[in-house]
C-alpha positions as CSV (number, residue, x, y, z in Angstrom):
1,M,53.7,-0.7,9.6
2,D,53.9,-4.4,10.2
3,L,54.6,-5.5,6.7
4,D,53.6,-9.2,7.2
5,V,50.2,-8.3,8.7
6,F,49.6,-5.8,5.8
7,V,50.4,-8.4,3.2
8,S,48.2,-11.0,4.8
9,A,45.3,-8.5,5.0
10,H,45.5,-7.5,1.3
11,R,47.0,-10.5,-0.5
12,G,43.6,-11.7,-1.5
13,Q,42.8,-8.4,-3.2
14,W,46.0,-8.4,-5.2
15,E,45.5,-12.0,-6.3
16,R,41.9,-11.2,-7.4
17,L,43.2,-8.2,-9.4
18,E,45.7,-10.5,-11.1
19,E,43.0,-13.0,-11.9
20,L,40.8,-10.3,-13.5
21,L,43.7,-9.0,-15.5
22,R,44.4,-12.4,-16.9
23,R,40.9,-12.7,-18.4
24,R,40.2,-9.0,-19.0
25,R,38.6,-9.8,-22.4
26,R,35.9,-11.9,-20.8
27,L,34.8,-9.8,-17.9
28,S,31.2,-9.0,-17.1
29,G,30.1,-5.5,-16.3
30,S,30.3,-6.1,-12.6
31,E,33.8,-7.6,-12.9
32,V,35.0,-4.5,-14.8
33,D,33.7,-2.4,-11.9
34,E,35.5,-4.7,-9.5
35,L,38.8,-4.4,-11.5
36,V,38.6,-0.6,-11.3
37,A,38.0,-0.6,-7.5
38,L,40.9,-3.1,-6.9
39,Y,43.2,-1.0,-9.1
40,Q,42.5,2.0,-6.9
41,H,42.9,0.0,-3.7
42,T,46.2,-1.6,-4.9
43,A,47.6,1.8,-6.0
44,T,46.9,3.1,-2.4
45,H,48.6,0.0,-1.0
46,L,51.6,0.6,-3.1
47,S,51.8,4.2,-1.9
48,Q,51.5,3.1,1.7
49,I,54.3,0.5,1.4
50,Q,56.6,2.9,-0.4
51,S,56.2,5.5,2.4
52,S,56.3,3.2,5.4
53,A,58.0,-0.1,4.7
54,P,59.7,0.0,1.2
55,D,60.3,-3.7,0.7
56,P,62.0,-3.9,-2.8
57,A,60.4,-7.2,-3.9
58,L,56.9,-6.3,-2.8
59,V,57.2,-2.8,-4.3
60,G,58.3,-4.3,-7.6
61,R,55.4,-6.7,-7.7
62,L,52.8,-4.1,-6.8
63,T,54.3,-1.6,-9.2
64,T,54.0,-4.1,-12.1
65,L,50.4,-5.0,-11.0
66,V,49.3,-1.4,-10.8
67,A,50.8,-0.6,-14.2
68,R,49.0,-3.5,-15.8
69,A,45.7,-2.5,-14.1
70,R,46.2,1.1,-15.2
71,S,46.7,0.0,-18.7
72,A,43.5,-2.1,-18.6
73,V,41.5,0.7,-17.0
74,T,42.6,3.7,-19.0
75,S,43.5,2.2,-22.5
76,P,40.5,1.8,-24.8
77,R,39.9,-1.7,-26.0
78,R,40.6,-2.1,-29.7
79,S,39.0,-4.5,-32.0
80,S,41.3,-7.0,-33.6
81,W,41.3,-9.6,-36.3
82,R,40.7,-12.1,-33.5
83,D,37.4,-10.4,-32.7
84,A,36.4,-10.5,-36.4
85,A,37.3,-14.1,-36.7
86,H,35.3,-14.9,-33.5
87,F,32.3,-13.1,-34.9
88,L,32.4,-14.9,-38.2
89,T,33.0,-18.4,-36.7
90,A,30.9,-18.2,-33.6
91,G,29.0,-15.0,-32.8
92,F,27.1,-14.6,-36.1
93,P,26.3,-18.2,-36.9
94,A,25.2,-18.8,-33.2
95,A,22.9,-15.8,-33.4
96,V,21.3,-17.1,-36.6
97,Y,21.0,-20.6,-35.0
98,R,19.4,-19.3,-31.9
99,T,16.7,-17.5,-33.9
100,R,15.9,-20.5,-36.2
101,H,12.6,-21.1,-34.4
102,W,11.5,-17.7,-35.7
103,W,13.0,-17.5,-39.2
104,I,12.2,-21.0,-40.4
105,P,8.4,-20.6,-39.8
106,T,8.7,-17.1,-41.3
107,A,10.3,-18.6,-44.4
108,V,7.8,-21.4,-44.8
109,L,4.8,-19.1,-44.4
110,S,6.3,-16.4,-46.7
111,V,7.0,-18.9,-49.5
112,L,3.5,-20.3,-49.1
113,L,2.1,-16.7,-49.4
114,A,4.1,-16.0,-52.5
115,A,2.9,-19.3,-54.0
116,V,-0.8,-18.5,-53.2
117,I,-0.5,-15.0,-54.7
118,G,1.2,-16.5,-57.8
119,W,-1.6,-19.1,-58.2
120,W,-4.3,-16.5,-57.7
121,I,-2.8,-14.3,-60.4
122,A,-2.2,-17.1,-62.9
123,A,-5.7,-18.5,-62.5
124,H,-7.6,-15.2,-62.7
125,P,-7.2,-13.2,-65.9
126,E,-9.1,-10.3,-64.4
127,V,-6.4,-10.0,-61.7
128,Q,-3.8,-9.9,-64.5
129,S,-5.7,-7.1,-66.3
130,A,-5.7,-5.1,-63.0
131,I,-1.9,-5.4,-62.9
132,G,-1.3,-4.1,-66.3
133,A,-2.5,-3.8,-69.9
134,P,-2.3,-7.0,-72.0
135,Q,0.4,-5.4,-74.2
136,E,2.5,-4.5,-71.1
137,L,2.1,-8.0,-69.7
138,R,3.2,-9.6,-72.9
139,E,6.2,-7.4,-73.0
140,M,7.2,-8.5,-69.5
141,T,6.7,-12.2,-70.0
142,R,7.8,-12.8,-73.6
143,P,11.2,-14.4,-74.5
144,G,13.7,-11.6,-74.1
145,G,11.1,-9.6,-72.2
146,N,11.5,-7.4,-69.1
147,Y,11.7,-10.3,-66.7
148,E,14.7,-11.8,-68.6
149,T,16.5,-8.7,-69.5
150,Y,16.2,-7.2,-66.0
151,Y,19.3,-9.2,-64.8
152,S,21.5,-8.1,-67.7
153,S,20.2,-4.5,-68.0
154,N,23.3,-3.1,-66.3
155,P,27.0,-4.1,-66.1
156,A,27.3,-7.1,-63.7
157,A,29.4,-5.3,-61.1
158,S,27.1,-2.2,-60.8
159,F,24.0,-4.4,-60.9
160,A,25.4,-6.6,-58.1
161,A,26.1,-3.5,-56.0
162,Q,22.6,-2.2,-56.7
163,V,20.8,-5.3,-55.6
164,W,23.1,-5.7,-52.6
165,T,22.2,-2.2,-51.4
166,N,18.5,-2.7,-51.9
167,N,18.5,-6.0,-50.1
168,A,20.7,-4.7,-47.3
169,Q,18.1,-1.9,-46.7
170,A,15.3,-4.4,-46.4
171,V,17.3,-6.5,-43.9
172,A,18.2,-3.3,-41.9
173,I,14.6,-2.3,-41.7
174,C,13.7,-5.8,-40.3
175,L,16.4,-5.8,-37.7
176,I,16.3,-2.1,-36.6
177,F,12.6,-1.6,-36.6
178,G,11.6,-5.0,-35.3
179,A,11.3,-3.5,-31.8
180,L,8.2,-1.7,-33.1
181,L,6.3,-4.9,-32.3
182,G,7.4,-6.4,-35.6
183,I,4.9,-4.4,-37.7
184,P,7.5,-3.0,-40.2
185,V,8.9,-6.5,-40.6
186,L,5.5,-7.8,-41.7
187,W,5.3,-5.0,-44.2
188,V,8.7,-5.8,-45.7
189,L,7.8,-9.4,-46.0
190,L,4.4,-8.6,-47.6
191,L,6.1,-6.4,-50.2
192,N,8.7,-9.0,-51.1
193,M,6.4,-11.9,-51.3
194,A,3.9,-9.9,-53.3
195,N,6.6,-9.0,-55.9
196,L,7.7,-12.6,-56.0
197,G,4.1,-13.8,-56.3
198,V,3.4,-11.4,-59.2
199,G,6.4,-12.7,-61.1
200,I,5.3,-16.3,-60.5
201,G,1.7,-15.7,-61.5
202,L,2.4,-13.7,-64.7
203,M,5.2,-16.0,-66.0
204,A,3.0,-19.1,-65.1
205,S,0.1,-17.6,-67.1
206,A,2.5,-17.2,-70.1
207,G,3.7,-20.8,-69.7
208,R,7.2,-19.7,-68.8
209,L,7.3,-20.4,-65.1
210,D,10.4,-22.7,-65.6
211,V,12.3,-19.7,-67.1
212,F,11.3,-17.5,-64.2
213,L,12.4,-20.0,-61.6
214,G,15.7,-20.5,-63.5
215,L,16.4,-16.8,-63.2
216,V,15.3,-16.4,-59.6
217,L,16.6,-19.5,-57.8
218,P,20.3,-19.1,-58.4
219,H,20.5,-16.0,-56.2
220,G,17.1,-16.1,-54.7
221,L,17.7,-19.0,-52.4
222,L,20.4,-17.3,-50.4
223,E,19.0,-13.8,-50.8
224,L,15.5,-14.8,-49.5
225,T,17.1,-16.8,-46.7
226,A,18.9,-13.7,-45.5
227,V,15.7,-11.7,-45.6
228,F,13.8,-14.4,-43.7
229,V,16.6,-14.6,-41.0
230,A,16.4,-10.8,-40.6
231,A,12.6,-10.9,-40.5
232,G,12.5,-13.7,-38.0
233,T,15.1,-11.9,-35.8
234,G,13.0,-8.7,-36.1
235,L,9.8,-10.5,-35.1
236,R,11.6,-12.0,-32.1
237,L,12.9,-8.6,-31.1
238,G,9.3,-7.3,-31.3
239,W,8.1,-10.2,-29.2
240,T,10.7,-9.4,-26.6
241,V,9.0,-6.0,-26.1
242,I,5.8,-7.9,-25.2
243,D,7.3,-10.8,-23.3
244,P,10.9,-10.3,-22.1
245,G,10.8,-13.5,-20.1
246,R,12.8,-13.6,-16.8
247,R,14.9,-10.7,-17.8
248,S,13.9,-7.1,-17.3
249,R,12.5,-5.6,-20.5
250,R,15.4,-3.1,-20.7
251,T,18.0,-5.9,-20.3
252,A,16.2,-8.2,-22.8
253,L,15.9,-5.5,-25.4
254,A,19.6,-4.5,-24.9
255,Q,20.8,-8.1,-25.3
256,E,18.6,-9.0,-28.3
257,G,19.2,-5.6,-29.9
258,R,23.0,-5.9,-29.7
259,A,22.8,-9.4,-31.2
260,A,20.5,-8.0,-34.0
261,I,23.0,-5.3,-34.9
262,G,25.7,-7.9,-35.2
263,M,23.5,-10.0,-37.4
264,A,23.0,-7.0,-39.7
265,I,26.8,-7.1,-40.3
266,G,26.8,-10.8,-41.0
267,L,23.8,-10.7,-43.2
268,A,25.4,-7.9,-45.2
269,V,28.2,-10.4,-46.1
270,V,25.6,-13.1,-47.0
271,L,23.7,-10.6,-49.2
272,F,27.0,-9.6,-50.9
273,V,27.5,-13.2,-51.9
274,S,23.9,-13.4,-53.3
275,G,24.4,-10.1,-55.1
276,V,27.5,-11.4,-56.8
277,I,25.6,-14.5,-57.9
278,E,22.7,-12.3,-59.1
279,G,25.1,-10.0,-61.0
280,F,27.4,-12.6,-62.5
281,V,25.7,-16.0,-62.5
282,T,22.0,-15.4,-63.1
283,P,22.4,-13.5,-66.4
284,S,25.3,-15.7,-67.5
285,G,25.2,-18.1,-70.4
286,L,25.5,-21.1,-68.2
287,P,22.8,-23.9,-68.5
288,T,19.9,-23.5,-66.2
289,W,20.9,-26.5,-64.2
290,A,24.3,-25.1,-63.6
291,R,23.0,-21.7,-62.5
292,I,20.5,-23.3,-60.1
293,G,23.2,-25.7,-58.9
294,I,25.4,-22.8,-57.9
295,G,22.5,-21.3,-55.9
296,V,21.8,-24.6,-54.2
297,V,25.5,-25.0,-53.2
298,A,25.6,-21.5,-51.8
299,E,22.4,-22.2,-49.8
300,V,23.6,-25.5,-48.5
301,V,27.0,-24.0,-47.4
302,F,25.2,-21.2,-45.5
303,L,22.9,-23.6,-43.7
304,A,25.8,-26.0,-42.8
305,Y,27.7,-22.9,-41.5
306,V,24.7,-22.0,-39.3
307,Y,23.9,-25.5,-38.1
308,V,27.4,-26.8,-37.6
309,L,29.4,-23.8,-36.4
310,G,26.4,-21.9,-35.1
311,G,24.9,-24.9,-33.3
312,R,28.3,-25.7,-31.7
313,A,28.8,-22.1,-30.5
314,A,25.3,-21.8,-29.2
315,R,25.6,-24.9,-27.2
316,A,28.8,-23.5,-25.7
317,G,26.9,-20.5,-24.5
318,E,27.5,-18.0,-27.4
319,T,24.6,-15.7,-28.0
320,G,25.8,-13.3,-30.6
321,D,25.9,-10.5,-28.1
322,V,29.0,-8.3,-27.9
323,D,32.0,-9.3,-25.6
324,A,31.2,-9.0,-21.9
325,A,33.9,-6.4,-21.5
326,D,32.2,-4.2,-24.1
327,R,28.8,-4.1,-22.6
328,P,27.5,-2.4,-19.5
329,A,26.5,-4.2,-16.3
330,D,22.8,-5.3,-16.3
331,T,22.3,-3.7,-12.9
332,P,24.1,-0.9,-11.0
333,V,27.1,-2.2,-9.2
334,A,28.7,-0.6,-6.2
335,A,32.4,0.2,-6.5
């Protein structure tokens, strides 16, 4: 074997393998396939050199290269704290930012729907009588009634866990079943806005709307924002089924679906915060202005998080999808 000719013929492959190994965390599906193929070729080259022209320096270099490639190919990738930090500072806020054109209109229309339902109930006594008997309605809306005692009916910690679980289920339905053309998402929104509208209408008819808003706003701002984000993402996922754009329907659904699953994790954290506020702040003895102020601060912090960190990450190309090395190639790639 002419060692110089052999090295000249294959040096490009070895250098390409070294390049792929240096950025192994950011490889696309096709580049992962390329890395595997180059690893196999380089292992063959090492065997040929060892048997025909065992140059110590070259054997040492290729042995190290093959060992690194073997580790990259055969060792499973493990999530690290760096992955979690990247998700919280870039992936999740970027995914929320990217879907803002869906969840902001969803939020506006949903709040308007709740307000209309509330006005309709407050302005029509016959509608109130259809909801419940007069005695039941008085019990719900009187000072110290059901609407007020609801938030202190259980120990704060268990109540926070309960509402967090219920809200997380609603968010999960929106994100997971959004692919069903968004129909389950609309149902979840209708139920939530109907419940909110009933509370607004009944408490307004009793002249106690200010009390109701003082109880709902501290946790409701952040809680409803999380629901609206999930609903908007679910509706976008449903629209992707109808119009995937320039991507194939399979690729579009895979990309948006993976991002939606990641958003479910992030929104669970957001709902945990709103659950803590609902369990500990809403029923507390703080003045109404202080309780609402805490809710407003939590909402502003979340929106700043989305628009500052998320906007920056989205403009840098972040989509909220999983790392390129962890997802399959969009199209079959030859080895």
